[in-house]
matplotlib code that plots the C-alpha trace (Angstrom):
import matplotlib.pyplot as plt

x = [-1.2, 0.1, 2.6, 2.6, 5.9, 5.3, 8.0, 8.0, 10.0, 10.9, 7.6, 5.5, 2.9, 5.1, 3.0, 0.2, 2.3, 1.3, -2.4, -1.7, 0.0, -3.1, -5.5, -3.6, -3.5, -7.3, -7.6, -5.8, -2.2, 1.1, 3.2, 6.9, 8.2, 11.1, 12.1, 14.4, 16.8, 14.4, 11.4, 13.2, 13.2, 9.4, 8.5, 10.6, 11.4, 10.2, 6.7, 6.3, 8.0, 5.6, 2.5, 3.6, 5.1, 8.0, 11.5, 11.7, 14.2, 16.1, 19.6, 20.8, 23.2, 20.7, 21.6, 25.3, 24.4, 21.6, 22.8, 19.4, 18.3, 21.2, 20.2, 17.7, 16.4, 16.0, 14.2, 11.9, 11.0, 10.4, 8.3, 5.8, 2.5, 3.0, 5.1, 3.3, 5.3, 3.3, 4.2, 6.3, 8.5, 9.6, 13.1, 12.1, 9.8, 12.7, 15.1, 12.7, 12.0, 15.7, 16.6, 18.6, 18.9, 21.1, 19.2, 17.2, 13.8, 14.9, 16.8, 13.7, 11.6, 14.2, 14.2, 10.4, 10.1, 6.5, 5.1, 2.6, 4.1, 1.7, 2.9, 1.0, 2.8, 3.0, 4.8, 4.3, 2.0, 5.0, 6.9, 4.0, 3.4, 7.1, 7.5, 10.3, 8.1, 5.2, 7.5, 8.7, 5.1, 4.0, 7.0, 6.3, 2.6, 3.4, 5.6, 2.7, 3.3, 0.0, -0.3, -2.9, -3.5, -2.3, -5.4, -6.0, -5.6, -3.7, 0.0, 2.8, 3.7, 0.2, -0.8, -3.8, -3.4, -2.5, 0.2, -1.6, -1.3, -4.5, -6.7, -5.3, -8.5, -8.5, -4.9, -5.5, -8.8, -7.1, -4.3, -6.6, -9.0, -6.1, -4.8, -7.7, -9.3, -12.4, -14.5, -17.8, -17.2, -20.5, -22.7, -24.8, -24.8, -27.5, -26.6, -28.8, -27.0, -27.3, -30.3, -33.8, -35.8, -39.5, -40.7, -43.1, -43.4, -41.4, -38.4, -38.5, -38.0, -37.3, -34.0, -31.0, -27.2, -26.1, -23.2, -23.5, -19.8, -20.5, -22.6, -20.0, -17.2, -19.3, -20.0, -16.3, -15.3, -17.9, -16.8, -13.2, -14.2, -15.6, -19.3, -21.7, -23.0, -26.4, -26.2, -29.4, -28.7, -30.4, -28.9, -25.1, -21.9, -20.5, -21.2, -19.0, -18.0, -21.0, -22.4, -25.9, -26.6, -30.2, -30.5, -33.7, -35.1, -37.8, -38.1, -40.9, -38.6, -36.0, -38.5, -39.6, -36.0, -35.3, -38.5, -37.4, -33.9, -34.3, -34.9, -31.4, -29.5, -27.8, -26.9, -28.7, -27.0, -29.3, -26.9, -29.2, -30.5, -34.1, -36.6, -39.0, -41.8, -43.2, -45.5, -48.2, -46.5, -47.9, -47.5, -45.3, -43.7, -45.8, -46.0, -44.7, -47.4, -47.9, -47.7, -47.7, -48.9, -47.4, -48.9, -46.2, -47.0, -44.7, -42.8, -42.6, -39.7, -37.4, -35.1, -37.9, -39.7, -36.5, -36.1, -39.7, -39.1, -35.5, -35.8, -32.1, -30.8, -28.5, -30.0, -27.8, -29.3, -28.0, -29.2, -28.3, -29.2, -28.3, -29.5, -29.7, -28.5, -27.0, -30.1, -32.4, -30.3, -30.4, -34.2, -34.6, -32.6, -34.7, -38.0, -37.2, -35.6, -32.3, -29.2, -26.9, -27.1, -24.5, -25.1, -23.5, -23.9, -25.0, -24.5, -20.7, -19.3, -17.1, -18.5, -21.2, -23.1, -20.9, -17.7, -15.0, -14.8, -17.2, -17.5, -19.7, -20.8, -21.8, -24.3, -25.3, -28.8, -28.3, -27.4, -23.7, -21.4, -18.8, -17.1, -16.9, -14.5, -13.7, -11.9, -12.4, -15.5, -13.4, -11.7, -15.0, -16.5, -13.9, -14.8, -18.5, -18.0, -15.7, -18.4, -21.1, -19.0, -18.2, -21.8, -22.8, -23.5]
y = [10.8, 9.1, 6.3, 2.9, 1.3, -2.5, -4.6, -8.2, -10.9, -14.5, -16.5, -18.6, -15.9, -13.4, -14.2, -12.2, -9.0, -8.9, -8.7, -6.3, -3.8, -3.7, -3.4, -0.5, 1.2, 0.7, 2.4, 5.5, 4.9, 4.8, 1.7, 1.3, -2.2, -3.3, -7.0, -8.9, -11.5, -14.2, -12.6, -12.8, -16.6, -16.5, -13.5, -11.6, -7.9, -7.8, -8.9, -6.1, -3.5, -4.3, -4.1, -1.0, 0.9, 1.8, 0.5, -2.3, -1.8, -4.8, -3.6, -1.4, 0.1, 0.5, 4.2, 3.4, 0.7, 2.6, 6.2, 7.3, 8.3, 9.8, 7.8, 5.1, 4.1, 7.7, 8.8, 5.8, 6.4, 10.1, 9.8, 7.2, 7.6, 4.2, 1.1, -2.2, -5.4, -8.3, -11.1, -10.5, -13.4, -14.1, -13.0, -9.5, -9.1, -10.1, -7.7, -4.7, -5.5, -5.7, -2.5, -4.4, -2.6, -4.8, -4.7, -2.2, -3.1, -2.9, 0.3, 1.9, 0.9, 2.3, 5.6, 5.8, 7.8, 9.1, 6.9, 4.1, 0.7, -2.2, -5.8, -8.9, -12.0, -15.3, -18.3, -21.8, -22.2, -23.4, -20.3, -17.9, -19.4, -19.3, -17.2, -15.1, -14.2, -13.3, -11.1, -9.4, -8.8, -7.4, -5.1, -3.7, -3.3, -1.2, 0.9, 1.6, -0.9, -2.3, -6.1, -7.4, -11.1, -13.8, -16.0, -19.8, -21.6, -24.1, -23.6, -24.4, -27.6, -28.8, -28.3, -26.1, -23.5, -20.0, -18.3, -18.0, -14.5, -12.4, -12.0, -9.5, -7.5, -7.2, -6.0, -3.4, -2.3, -1.9, 0.2, 2.3, 2.9, 4.1, 6.5, 8.0, 11.2, 10.6, 13.0, 11.2, 10.9, 11.3, 10.6, 7.6, 6.3, 4.0, 2.0, -0.3, -2.9, -6.1, -7.4, -8.0, -11.2, -11.3, -14.9, -16.4, -19.5, -21.1, -21.9, -19.4, -15.7, -12.6, -10.9, -9.2, -9.9, -7.3, -8.7, -6.1, -5.1, -1.4, -1.3, -3.3, -1.0, 2.1, 0.7, -0.1, 3.4, 5.1, 3.0, 3.9, 7.6, 7.2, 6.8, 4.5, 2.3, 0.6, -1.9, -3.2, -5.8, -8.3, -11.8, -11.5, -12.8, -9.3, -8.4, -5.6, -4.9, -2.6, -1.5, -2.9, -5.4, -6.1, -8.9, -8.9, -10.6, -8.6, -4.9, -4.8, -6.2, -3.6, -0.8, -1.9, -2.0, 1.5, 2.9, 1.4, 2.8, 6.1, 8.2, 7.7, 8.3, 11.4, 10.1, 7.5, 5.9, 3.8, 1.4, -1.6, -2.9, -3.0, -4.8, -2.5, -5.1, -7.7, -10.7, -12.6, -15.5, -19.0, -21.5, -24.5, -25.2, -24.6, -27.5, -27.2, -26.2, -25.2, -21.5, -19.1, -15.5, -13.4, -10.1, -7.5, -4.9, -1.9, -1.9, 1.1, 3.4, 3.2, 6.0, 8.3, 7.6, 8.3, 11.6, 12.6, 12.0, 13.2, 16.4, 17.5, 14.1, 13.7, 11.3, 9.8, 7.5, 5.3, 5.1, 2.2, 3.3, 2.6, 5.0, 8.7, 7.6, 10.9, 12.9, 10.3, 10.1, 13.9, 13.9, 11.0, 12.9, 16.1, 14.2, 12.3, 15.4, 13.6, 15.5, 13.5, 10.7, 8.2, 7.1, 4.0, 3.0, -0.7, -0.9, -1.1, -4.6, -5.6, -2.9, -2.7, -5.8, -8.7, -6.9, -5.6, -2.5, 0.3, 3.6, 6.2, 9.8, 11.8, 14.7, 16.9, 18.2, 21.3, 19.0, 19.8, 17.0, 16.6, 13.4, 11.1, 8.2, 4.5, 2.3, -0.5, -0.5, 0.0, 3.1, 4.5, 4.0, 6.5, 8.9, 8.7, 9.2, 12.2, 13.6, 13.2, 15.0, 17.9, 18.2, 18.7, 15.1]
z = [15.9, 19.1, 18.8, 20.5, 21.1, 20.8, 22.4, 21.3, 23.3, 22.7, 22.9, 20.5, 21.1, 19.2, 16.1, 17.8, 17.2, 13.6, 14.4, 17.3, 15.0, 12.7, 15.6, 17.1, 13.7, 13.4, 16.8, 15.4, 16.6, 14.8, 15.8, 16.3, 17.0, 19.1, 18.8, 21.2, 19.8, 21.1, 19.3, 16.0, 16.3, 16.1, 13.9, 11.3, 11.4, 7.7, 8.7, 11.3, 9.1, 6.3, 8.5, 10.6, 7.7, 10.1, 10.6, 13.1, 15.9, 17.0, 18.1, 20.9, 18.4, 15.7, 15.0, 14.3, 11.9, 10.1, 10.4, 11.7, 15.2, 17.3, 20.4, 19.5, 22.9, 24.1, 20.9, 20.9, 24.6, 24.2, 21.1, 22.2, 24.2, 25.8, 25.8, 25.3, 25.8, 24.2, 24.6, 27.7, 28.8, 32.3, 31.3, 30.3, 33.3, 35.6, 33.9, 34.1, 37.8, 38.5, 36.7, 34.1, 30.7, 28.5, 25.2, 23.2, 24.7, 28.3, 27.8, 26.1, 29.2, 31.5, 29.5, 29.3, 32.5, 32.9, 30.2, 30.7, 30.3, 29.7, 30.0, 28.6, 29.9, 28.1, 29.6, 30.9, 34.0, 36.2, 35.2, 35.8, 39.2, 40.2, 43.3, 41.8, 38.8, 41.2, 43.2, 40.1, 38.9, 42.3, 42.4, 38.9, 39.7, 42.8, 40.6, 38.2, 35.5, 34.1, 33.6, 31.1, 31.6, 31.3, 31.1, 31.2, 28.0, 25.9, 26.2, 23.7, 25.6, 25.2, 28.8, 29.8, 32.5, 33.5, 31.3, 28.0, 26.5, 26.8, 23.8, 21.3, 21.3, 25.1, 25.1, 22.5, 24.2, 27.6, 26.2, 24.0, 26.9, 29.1, 26.5, 24.7, 25.9, 28.1, 26.0, 26.8, 30.6, 32.4, 29.4, 28.6, 25.0, 23.8, 20.7, 18.6, 16.6, 14.5, 12.5, 13.6, 12.8, 11.9, 12.3, 9.8, 11.9, 14.7, 12.4, 9.5, 9.7, 7.5, 8.3, 6.7, 6.5, 9.1, 11.2, 14.0, 13.6, 13.2, 16.4, 18.2, 17.3, 18.1, 21.6, 22.1, 21.0, 23.2, 26.2, 25.5, 25.5, 29.0, 28.3, 30.0, 27.1, 26.8, 23.9, 22.4, 19.8, 17.5, 17.0, 16.5, 17.8, 18.2, 21.8, 23.3, 26.9, 27.5, 30.8, 29.9, 27.1, 26.0, 23.4, 21.3, 18.2, 16.5, 15.6, 18.2, 20.9, 20.0, 20.1, 23.6, 24.8, 23.4, 25.0, 28.3, 28.3, 26.4, 29.5, 31.0, 27.8, 26.4, 22.9, 20.8, 17.8, 15.7, 14.0, 13.9, 10.6, 11.7, 9.5, 7.8, 7.8, 10.1, 9.4, 11.3, 13.0, 12.6, 15.5, 14.9, 11.5, 8.4, 6.0, 2.5, 0.1, -3.4, -2.6, 0.3, 0.6, 3.4, 4.4, 5.2, 7.8, 8.4, 11.7, 14.0, 13.1, 16.2, 15.4, 14.4, 17.7, 19.7, 17.8, 18.5, 22.2, 22.5, 24.4, 24.6, 23.5, 20.5, 17.9, 15.2, 12.5, 9.7, 6.1, 3.9, 0.4, -3.3, -6.0, -5.0, -1.6, -0.3, -1.1, 0.4, 3.5, 4.1, 3.4, 5.9, 8.5, 8.2, 8.1, 11.2, 12.9, 13.6, 14.7, 12.3, 9.8, 8.5, 4.9, 3.4, -0.2, -0.3, -4.1, -3.6, -3.4, -0.5, 1.7, 4.3, 5.4, 6.6, 5.5, 7.8, 5.7, 4.8, 3.1, 4.7, 4.4, 7.5, 7.4, 10.3, 10.8, 8.6, 5.7, 5.9, 4.8, 7.5, 6.4, 3.4, 3.1, 3.7, 6.1, 8.5, 10.6, 13.7, 12.1, 11.0, 14.5, 15.8, 13.0, 13.8, 17.5, 16.8, 14.5, 17.2, 19.7, 17.3, 16.5, 20.1, 21.2]

ax = plt.figure().add_subplot(projection="3d")
ax.plot(x, y, z, "-o")
ax.set_aspect("equal")
plt.show()
């Protein structure tokens, strides 16, 4: 497991470090934290030690006080895949640009020869626009340091302008994308996601509680691995940075989008919670009555159609089941001629729909169980992509 060295400096945005630790861990990284004296005024070492599960380094002479690493700054630099400084103050940017190494964080950066260093600035607009800061940033960029942000936003003083730290998710995604192996480079991955809606009239519809999180994280993971991603989604707020996004409403809309885009894809992942039935749609809003009968008509099976027309494409489906779930999932995979299926047990509380966590079991086309376990949906997205690649996707 690769290690991210997260450097935190004195800024109100230091509170973001707690969330950043968790997100890097969800992306498969171990995290070591280095705090400057200023950072400790905003966030405690105990917080980051608890979240990371590792000691928090906050002193250039840490080893002599804790009888641990022989040379702390060298060991930390050698044992990390990258250094991420977030938030990065004008002070630390200026020190690094000037070759000053007078605390643990700046000495680690100085010793991190050949390692990627990512810097996420956070400061007041006037400071960010200062010519000296701009010169320091330009100098570091020419030396290969990577800056992420800042963006426009509300600042600690109450003003709005440049200098607000970039979104945590974007920082983590940028670092992860730069470090992960590009195992899907040259391939196009089509992912269906979210719920579909079958309208009864112009205001009422039949749907399900799918949040779209699984599809979202699968798209992010595939993109990180170097793939071109086509993202076809029902109504959801989880929209990834895909190469092509197609937003749909009904199962029929989603089928049309898949048919239109299947030809150019290498891998199809059917993560959408597609409605099994549709209904005749009445124009306008139906009036309240004593009773209402609705005729349910089966929708076309999207993943089965994709598998029937796959050629050499890799098709992975999902199966949300309750009783006898694993057996039914394998039967579904074989019947539809899928290359892989991901089963999740919807009978377990706190997992699956609308949750951040899930528990899944993955089967390949010969019925072999290749994974069974739980985790966050982001963690499991990485497992699913790994499984697809190992299975020949």
